[in-house]
N, CA, C and O of each residue as an XYZ file, in Angstrom:
604
protein
N    -178.388    118.837   -114.741
C    -178.031    118.586   -116.139
C    -178.052    117.571   -116.786
O    -178.282    117.518   -117.994
N    -177.798    116.575   -116.008
C    -177.958    114.999   -116.805
C    -179.236    114.817   -116.997
O    -179.502    114.135   -117.987
N    -180.340    115.299   -116.219
C    -181.584    115.040   -116.283
C    -181.892    115.899   -117.546
O    -182.589    115.428   -118.445
N    -181.605    116.602   -117.586
C    -181.929    117.683   -118.727
C    -181.131    116.834   -120.412
O    -181.690    116.769   -121.507
N    -180.239    116.500   -120.179
C    -179.792    115.730   -121.363
C    -180.743    114.412   -121.777
O    -181.239    114.263   -122.894
N    -180.869    113.645   -120.846
C    -181.939    112.756   -120.577
C    -183.117    112.903   -121.386
O    -183.343    112.127   -122.315
N    -183.909    113.891   -121.075
C    -185.005    114.361   -121.318
C    -185.030    114.694   -122.817
O    -185.923    114.309   -123.572
N    -183.985    115.439   -123.184
C    -183.392    115.852   -124.659
C    -183.308    114.795   -125.522
O    -183.686    114.917   -126.687
N    -182.799    113.637   -125.039
C    -182.347    112.706   -125.642
C    -183.678    111.978   -125.943
O    -183.960    111.526   -127.053
N    -184.341    111.920   -125.028
C    -185.589    110.895   -125.372
C    -186.707    111.597   -125.761
O    -187.777    111.054   -126.034
N    -186.478    112.937   -125.802
C    -187.022    113.896   -127.172
C    -186.977    113.095   -128.458
O    -187.735    112.371   -129.103
N    -185.551    113.629   -128.541
C    -185.234    112.909   -130.006
C    -185.194    111.822   -130.460
O    -185.161    111.635   -131.676
N    -185.187    110.741   -129.471
C    -185.474    109.274   -130.180
C    -186.971    109.176   -130.100
O    -187.432    108.097   -130.474
N    -187.691    109.945   -129.751
C    -189.284    109.911   -129.750
C    -189.533    110.472   -131.225
O    -190.436    110.069   -131.958
N    -188.671    111.388   -131.529
C    -188.705    112.145   -132.900
C    -188.421    111.228   -134.026
O    -189.095    110.997   -135.030
N    -187.148    110.701   -133.601
C    -186.781    109.554   -134.680
C    -187.638    108.505   -134.646
O    -187.848    107.958   -135.728
N    -188.072    108.171   -133.890
C    -189.107    106.680   -133.790
C    -190.607    107.200   -134.687
O    -191.353    106.384   -135.230
N    -190.787    108.363   -134.696
C    -192.020    109.114   -135.441
C    -191.743    108.798   -136.758
O    -192.447    108.122   -137.508
N    -190.525    109.397   -137.037
C    -190.092    109.582   -138.657
C    -189.972    108.294   -139.069
O    -190.695    107.793   -139.930
N    -188.789    107.537   -138.297
C    -189.171    106.223   -138.797
C    -190.311    105.384   -138.836
O    -190.255    104.325   -139.460
N    -191.473    105.779   -138.164
C    -192.949    104.944   -138.608
C    -193.774    105.560   -139.892
O    -194.605    104.969   -140.582
N    -193.302    106.933   -140.018
C    -193.914    107.439   -141.117
C    -193.457    107.004   -142.276
O    -194.153    106.920   -143.288
N    -191.754    106.575   -142.171
C    -191.337    106.187   -143.396
C    -191.598    104.753   -143.791
O    -191.691    104.442   -144.978
N    -191.733    103.765   -142.689
C    -192.388    102.413   -142.829
C    -193.773    102.395   -143.396
O    -194.195    101.677   -144.302
N    -194.312    103.171   -142.811
C    -196.154    103.211   -143.231
C    -195.908    103.445   -144.686
O    -196.353    102.561   -145.418
N    -195.324    104.398   -145.240
C    -195.023    104.786   -146.685
C    -194.714    103.601   -146.975
O    -195.713    102.931   -147.239
N    -193.527    102.917   -147.058
C    -193.233    101.682   -147.531
C    -193.817    100.663   -147.410
O    -193.812     99.899   -148.375
N    -194.514    100.289   -146.212
C    -195.606     99.428   -146.090
C    -196.858     99.271   -147.435
O    -197.229     98.344   -148.156
N    -197.274    100.930   -147.257
C    -198.030    100.933   -148.304
C    -197.587    100.913   -149.610
O    -198.367    100.744   -150.547
N    -196.470    101.062   -149.743
C    -195.708    100.887   -151.537
C    -195.991     99.444   -151.736
O    -196.647     99.011   -152.683
N    -195.410     98.647   -150.703
C    -195.522     96.981   -150.821
C    -196.549     96.622   -151.116
O    -196.502     95.700   -151.929
N    -197.696     96.978   -150.777
C    -199.270     96.436   -150.735
C    -199.669     96.955   -152.200
O    -200.521     96.386   -152.883
N    -199.100     97.875   -152.530
C    -199.409     98.018   -154.089
C    -198.686     97.739   -154.948
O    -199.115     97.952   -156.083
N    -197.351     97.175   -154.815
C    -196.606     96.596   -155.477
C    -197.276     94.839   -155.604
O    -197.320     94.325   -156.721
N    -197.648     94.232   -154.650
C    -198.303     92.922   -154.201
C    -199.643     93.149   -154.923
O    -199.917     92.125   -155.547
N    -200.638     94.158   -155.086
C    -201.796     94.596   -155.643
C    -201.493     94.432   -157.457
O    -202.172     93.804   -158.270
N    -200.512     95.062   -157.640
C    -200.301     95.505   -159.159
C    -199.988     93.739   -159.687
O    -200.726     93.275   -160.556
N    -199.020     92.984   -159.171
C    -198.143     92.018   -159.227
C    -199.657     90.883   -159.558
O    -199.938     90.378   -160.645
N    -200.367     90.743   -158.345
C    -201.883     90.067   -158.608
C    -202.315     90.199   -159.772
O    -202.654     89.221   -160.437
N    -202.384     91.538   -160.257
C    -203.166     91.519   -161.238
C    -202.600     91.240   -162.515
O    -203.260     90.982   -163.522
N    -201.186     91.307   -162.436
C    -200.393     90.970   -163.667
C    -200.729     89.414   -163.790
O    -201.482     89.103   -164.713
N    -200.252     88.414   -162.962
C    -200.711     87.561   -162.925
C    -201.883     86.822   -163.242
O    -202.009     85.826   -163.955
N    -202.938     87.642   -162.425
C    -204.318     86.843   -162.884
C    -204.562     87.437   -164.572
O    -204.891     86.680   -165.486
N    -204.403     88.438   -164.689
C    -204.903     88.715   -166.229
C    -203.592     87.983   -167.470
O    -203.770     87.586   -168.622
N    -202.281     88.039   -166.613
C    -201.976     87.069   -167.828
C    -202.445     85.305   -167.967
O    -202.464     84.545   -168.935
N    -202.717     85.160   -166.822
C    -203.733     83.401   -166.622
C    -204.978     83.761   -167.653
O    -205.477     82.865   -168.335
N    -205.416     85.034   -167.720
C    -207.009     84.919   -168.333
C    -206.386     84.806   -170.259
O    -206.809     84.051   -171.134
N    -205.356     85.800   -170.346
C    -204.799     85.631   -171.805
C    -204.230     84.084   -172.140
O    -204.409     83.544   -173.232
N    -203.597     83.536   -171.149
C    -202.958     82.140   -171.863
C    -204.690     81.687   -171.942
O    -205.058     81.815   -173.109
N    -205.411     81.381   -171.368
C    -206.747     80.639   -171.044
C    -207.340     80.904   -172.335
O    -207.681     79.928   -173.003
N    -207.548     82.262   -172.872
C    -208.183     82.738   -173.706
C    -207.419     82.036   -175.244
O    -207.950     81.533   -176.233
N    -206.164     82.245   -174.940
C    -205.506     82.180   -176.225
C    -205.545     80.401   -176.568
O    -205.845     79.837   -177.620
N    -205.259     80.006   -175.674
C    -205.314     77.881   -175.433
C    -206.984     77.900   -176.197
O    -207.221     77.408   -177.300
N    -207.774     78.431   -175.513
C    -209.259     78.205   -175.894
C    -209.131     78.327   -177.488
O    -209.125     77.380   -178.274
N    -209.030     79.712   -177.806
C    -208.929     80.050   -179.435
C    -208.158     78.806   -180.262
O    -208.668     78.302   -181.262
N    -207.216     78.492   -179.865
C    -206.304     77.869   -180.646
C    -206.551     76.213   -180.602
O    -205.808     75.432   -181.198
N    -207.729     75.790   -179.790
C    -208.114     74.585   -179.636
C    -209.481     74.871   -180.899
O    -209.664     74.087   -181.830
N    -210.143     75.858   -180.723
C    -210.967     75.978   -181.662
C    -210.892     76.084   -182.851
O    -211.740     75.643   -183.626
N    -209.922     76.650   -183.158
C    -208.874     77.384   -184.434
C    -208.556     75.703   -185.114
O    -208.520     75.431   -186.314
N    -208.424     75.080   -184.370
C    -207.920     73.514   -184.961
C    -208.761     72.722   -185.293
O    -208.679     71.885   -186.192
N    -209.906     72.998   -184.363
C    -211.163     72.029   -184.532
C    -211.915     72.782   -185.877
O    -212.308     71.946   -186.690
N    -212.088     73.681   -186.121
C    -212.326     74.108   -187.294
C    -211.693     74.069   -188.503
O    -212.300     74.054   -189.574
N    -210.399     74.052   -188.378
C    -209.694     73.795   -189.676
C    -209.719     72.214   -189.989
O    -209.713     71.637   -191.077
N    -209.743     71.829   -188.999
C    -209.914     69.753   -188.808
C    -211.238     69.445   -189.849
O    -211.203     68.677   -190.811
N    -212.563     70.354   -189.340
C    -213.700     70.173   -189.788
C    -213.488     70.784   -191.548
O    -213.992     70.215   -192.517
N    -212.738     71.888   -191.615
C    -212.621     72.269   -193.336
C    -211.802     71.590   -193.753
O    -211.639     71.965   -194.914
N    -211.029     70.646   -193.505
C    -210.030     69.565   -194.064
C    -210.909     68.475   -194.398
O    -210.906     67.830   -195.446
N    -211.493     68.366   -193.621
C    -212.645     67.012   -194.037
C    -213.526     67.448   -194.840
O    -213.980     66.578   -195.583
N    -213.964     68.541   -194.978
C    -215.136     68.853   -195.917
C    -214.820     69.002   -197.273
O    -215.586     68.828   -198.221
N    -213.382     69.406   -197.313
C    -212.801     69.688   -198.867
C    -212.361     68.273   -199.331
O    -212.229     68.007   -200.525
N    -212.177     67.525   -198.501
C    -211.647     66.494   -199.379
C    -212.283     66.020   -200.550
O    -211.652     65.850   -201.594
N    -214.097     65.686   -200.389
C    -214.532     65.566   -201.700
C    -214.448     66.467   -203.081
O    -214.413     66.069   -204.246
N    -214.428     67.914   -202.528
C    -213.952     69.152   -203.369
C    -212.724     68.632   -204.398
O    -212.653     68.387   -205.602
N    -211.943     68.607   -203.433
C    -210.493     68.227   -203.942
C    -210.349     67.179   -204.656
O    -209.659     67.275   -205.670
N    -210.859     66.123   -204.368
C    -211.070     64.761   -205.241
C    -211.699     64.753   -206.517
O    -211.426     63.908   -207.369
N    -212.648     65.789   -206.705
C    -213.272     66.259   -207.825
C    -212.467     67.152   -208.753
O    -212.305     67.154   -209.974
N    -212.077     67.810   -207.893
C    -210.852     68.800   -208.778
C    -209.706     67.907   -209.548
O    -209.239     68.105   -210.670
N    -209.428     66.977   -208.714
C    -208.435     66.331   -209.276
C    -208.890     65.487   -210.467
O    -208.345     65.367   -211.564
N    -209.878     64.997   -210.059
C    -210.691     64.211   -211.134
C    -210.549     65.199   -212.613
O    -209.800     64.924   -213.550
N    -211.227     66.083   -212.556
C    -211.094     67.559   -213.767
C    -210.206     67.474   -214.161
O    -210.141     67.226   -215.366
N    -208.773     67.654   -213.243
C    -207.757     67.571   -214.145
C    -207.371     66.619   -214.906
O    -206.949     66.822   -216.044
N    -207.489     65.233   -214.260
C    -207.340     64.084   -215.063
C    -208.535     63.956   -216.191
O    -208.339     63.051   -217.002
N    -209.591     64.624   -216.345
C    -210.382     64.621   -217.520
C    -209.793     65.480   -218.573
O    -209.730     65.113   -219.746
N    -209.360     66.631   -218.148
C    -208.428     67.357   -219.251
C    -207.596     66.858   -219.794
O    -207.347     67.204   -220.949
N    -206.876     65.883   -219.178
C    -205.711     64.910   -219.927
C    -206.283     63.955   -220.453
O    -205.684     63.667   -221.489
N    -207.079     63.353   -220.290
C    -208.419     62.387   -221.143
C    -208.969     63.260   -221.815
O    -210.090     62.850   -222.113
N    -208.832     63.991   -222.112
C    -209.366     64.894   -223.506
C    -208.146     65.263   -224.248
O    -208.375     66.042   -225.173
N    -207.083     64.965   -224.119
C    -205.885     65.188   -224.792
C    -205.332     66.943   -224.527
O    -204.647     67.524   -225.369
N    -205.576     67.295   -223.818
C    -204.630     68.923   -223.127
C    -203.614     67.957   -222.784
O    -203.712     66.842   -222.273
N    -202.363     68.796   -223.274
C    -201.069     68.777   -222.778
C    -201.156     69.402   -221.350
O    -201.913     70.312   -221.010
N    -200.117     68.657   -220.472
C    -199.947     69.167   -218.921
C    -199.548     70.576   -219.035
O    -199.972     71.292   -218.129
N    -198.906     71.079   -219.842
C    -198.458     72.520   -219.578
C    -199.971     73.387   -220.059
O    -200.184     74.484   -219.545
N    -200.621     73.006   -220.716
C    -201.980     73.680   -221.051
C    -202.698     73.451   -219.890
O    -203.225     74.441   -219.383
N    -202.863     72.232   -219.278
C    -204.033     71.710   -218.157
C    -203.358     72.705   -216.913
O    -204.106     73.062   -216.003
N    -201.949     73.123   -216.919
C    -201.546     74.144   -216.065
C    -201.699     75.589   -215.936
O    -201.703     76.312   -214.940
N    -201.840     75.866   -217.324
C    -202.248     77.382   -217.897
C    -203.680     77.402   -217.463
O    -204.115     78.221   -216.653
N    -204.481     76.356   -218.104
C    -205.910     76.508   -218.125
C    -206.478     76.814   -216.310
O    -207.286     77.664   -215.937
N    -205.779     75.870   -215.522
C    -206.219     75.748   -214.028
C    -205.782     76.924   -213.172
O    -206.438     77.436   -212.265
N    -204.070     77.419   -213.771
C    -203.820     78.339   -212.917
C    -202.668     77.360   -212.003
O    -201.833     77.970   -211.335
N    -202.659     76.092   -212.001
C    -201.650     75.106   -211.208
C    -200.427     75.332   -211.605
O    -200.251     75.615   -212.790
N    -199.162     75.250   -210.581
C    -198.232     75.029   -211.124
C    -198.198     73.292   -212.083
O    -198.848     72.270   -211.860
N    -197.233     73.571   -213.069
C    -197.068     72.170   -213.881
C    -196.428     71.244   -212.753
O    -196.636     70.037   -212.867
N    -195.933     71.537   -212.051
C    -195.240     70.357   -210.909
C    -196.697     69.792   -210.140
O    -196.856     68.603   -209.862
N    -197.484     70.615   -209.918
C    -198.888     69.952   -209.428
C    -199.652     68.935   -210.434
O    -199.917     67.735   -210.362
N    -199.852     69.780   -211.247
C    -200.297     68.955   -212.430
C    -199.910     67.479   -212.695
O    -200.722     66.553   -212.659
N    -198.703     67.363   -212.940
C    -198.112     66.278   -212.989
C    -198.355     65.508   -211.831
O    -198.953     64.466   -212.096
N    -198.109     65.658   -210.713
C    -198.683     64.895   -209.236
C    -199.754     64.622   -209.449
O    -200.088     63.463   -209.204
N    -200.818     65.623   -210.030
C    -202.138     64.820   -209.736
C    -202.363     63.977   -210.378
O    -202.904     63.009   -209.842
N    -202.006     63.917   -212.108
C    -201.845     63.075   -212.956
C    -201.374     61.773   -212.567
O    -202.066     60.757   -212.493
N    -200.062     61.887   -212.307
C    -199.263     60.534   -211.260
C    -200.372     59.997   -210.356
O    -200.883     58.915   -210.646
N    -200.771     60.661   -209.305
C    -201.461     60.131   -208.174
C    -203.047     58.998   -209.006
O    -203.409     57.830   -208.865
N    -203.543     60.176   -209.825
C    -204.943     59.453   -210.474
C    -204.381     58.446   -211.071
O    -205.014     57.468   -210.674
N    -203.484     58.061   -211.865
C    -202.875     57.104   -212.602
C    -202.889     56.137   -211.614
O    -203.747     55.276   -211.421
N    -201.920     56.341   -211.033
C    -201.640     55.250   -209.787
C    -202.700     54.488   -209.032
O    -202.604     53.337   -208.606
N    -203.842     55.401   -208.921
C    -205.004     54.747   -208.110
C    -205.603     54.161   -208.998
O    -206.166     53.115   -208.677
N    -205.691     54.631   -210.430
C    -206.576     53.916   -211.430
C    -205.615     52.493   -211.352
O    -206.405     51.557   -211.225
N    -204.390     52.052   -211.377
C    -203.967     51.002   -211.774
C    -204.004     50.447   -210.310
O    -203.940     49.220   -210.371
N    -204.068     50.807   -209.256
C    -204.198     49.944   -208.033
C    -205.760     49.337   -208.003
O    -206.070     48.424   -207.238
N    -206.501     49.828   -208.734
C    -207.885     49.289   -208.451
C    -207.966     47.871   -208.858
O    -208.440     47.051   -208.071
N    -207.534     47.511   -210.046
C    -207.312     46.414   -210.775
C    -208.996     45.724   -210.811
O    -209.049     44.549   -211.176
N    -209.921     46.198   -210.561
C    -211.486     45.524   -210.461
C    -211.901     45.838   -211.675
O    -212.945     45.226   -211.899
N    -211.541     46.582   -212.673
C    -212.165     47.040   -213.971
C    -213.005     48.508   -213.541
O    -213.636     49.118   -214.404
N    -212.932     49.000   -212.089
C    -213.993     50.173   -212.158
C    -212.957     51.243   -212.442
O    -213.487     52.333   -212.660
N    -211.798     51.248   -212.496
C    -211.078     52.257   -212.481
C    -210.829     52.364   -214.029
O    -209.878     53.139   -214.133
N    -211.173     52.013   -215.125
C    -210.867     51.973   -216.282
C    -211.465     52.851   -217.111
O    -211.215     52.905   -218.316
N    -212.486     53.765   -216.372
C    -213.387     55.155   -216.971
C    -212.259     56.018   -216.862
O    -211.080     55.853   -217.175
N    -212.966     57.123   -216.271
C    -212.100     58.331   -216.171
C    -210.716     58.575   -215.876
O    -209.950     59.367   -216.426
N    -210.473     57.642   -214.764
C    -209.129     57.202   -214.397
C    -208.071     56.693   -214.844
O    -206.964     57.115   -214.508
N    -208.266     55.586   -215.773
C    -207.372     55.329   -216.482
C    -207.324     55.343   -217.700
O    -206.535     54.701   -218.394
N    -208.263     56.163   -218.105
C    -208.263     56.535   -219.613
C    -207.809     57.962   -219.823
O    -207.749     58.513   -220.922
N    -207.433     58.613   -218.434
C    -207.555     59.935   -218.285
C    -205.918     60.435   -218.878
O    -205.782     61.385   -219.650
N    -204.672     59.547   -218.320
C    -203.390     59.789   -218.480
C    -202.861     58.846   -219.487
O    -202.936     57.650   -219.203
N    -202.306     59.210   -220.687
C    -201.722     58.647   -221.596
C    -200.597     57.347   -221.438
O    -199.792     57.423   -220.509
N    -200.563     56.460   -222.122
C    -199.497     55.648   -221.298
C    -198.014     56.384   -221.847
O    -197.055     56.191   -221.100
N    -197.851     56.915   -222.647
C    -196.956     57.562   -222.827
C    -197.073     59.307   -222.658
O    -197.711     60.200   -223.215
N    -195.977     59.203   -221.458
C    -196.065     60.521   -221.668
C    -195.322     61.736   -222.552
O    -195.384     62.923   -222.232
N    -194.794     61.355   -223.420
C    -194.395     61.886   -224.748
C    -195.554     62.330   -225.712
O    -195.534     63.280   -226.496
N    -196.581     61.422   -225.478
C    -197.746     61.299   -226.596
C    -199.228     61.536   -225.784
O    -199.651     61.106   -224.711
N    -199.638     62.168   -226.519
C    -201.124     62.568   -226.274
C    -202.137     62.482   -227.539
O    -202.183     63.208   -228.532
N    -202.926     61.373   -227.191
C    -204.238     61.112   -228.475
C    -204.618     62.181   -229.234
O    -205.484     62.967   -228.853
N    -203.941     62.293   -230.460
C    -204.764     63.773   -230.970
C    -203.828     64.643   -231.317
O    -204.072     65.469   -232.197
N    -202.603     64.599   -230.684
C    -201.921     65.548   -230.430
C    -200.799     65.655   -231.563
O    -200.029     66.613   -231.631
N    -200.785     64.591   -232.429
C    -199.780     64.705   -233.491
C    -198.497     63.992   -233.265
O    -197.809     63.641   -234.224
N    -198.203     63.799   -232.231
C    -196.425     63.346   -231.686
C    -196.470     63.711   -230.314
O    -197.334     63.449   -229.477
N    -195.463     64.323   -230.210
C    -194.525     64.826   -228.971
C    -195.027     65.645   -228.406
O    -195.397     66.538   -229.169
N    -195.334     65.891   -227.007
C    -195.891     66.909   -226.298
C    -194.796     67.942   -226.120
O    -193.613     67.606   -226.094
N    -195.233     69.327   -225.986
C    -194.364     70.401   -225.630
C    -193.848     70.125   -224.331
O    -192.710     70.542   -224.114
N    -194.394     69.558   -223.487
C    -194.000     69.558   -222.224
C    -193.096     68.025   -221.479
O    -192.461     67.854   -220.438
N    -193.519     67.004   -222.824
C    -192.228     65.802   -222.516
C    -191.153     65.972   -221.990
O    -190.929     65.133   -221.117
N    -190.278     66.790   -222.156
C    -189.259     66.620   -221.633
C    -188.779     67.695   -219.905
O    -187.745     67.768   -219.241
N    -190.221     68.369   -219.772
C    -190.415     68.386   -218.709
C    -190.158     67.757   -217.381
O    -190.684     68.218   -216.368
């Protein structure tokens, strides 16, 4: 009888090993799939980061070029605001006509006046120096106090 128990036990062990081998093979297959999915994830996120960094670099370059190109038109626009002031337009009217906030008009006129005074070589005596009245409260031809003098 002991031979029969041993044969029965050996058969049971082989069946258990076979069942475990099937389970281990399935687990190994799943681990390979997990590894493959993670490799895909890391590869693609690396590509995303590279693409975004390249796009950011290009965008910064384009913006820098646009800012450089905008310097001259911006200067000319500021001179046009100064010319309006030189023609006797009150600051609030310049703001209304140009669509600029009054604070921006004031800032532009202050900068233009400062640039005209800083030249000191007489070249700034034209549009820039003549464009901003000496007294903020008076404008030539306005007959007295400007509407925005208190602003």
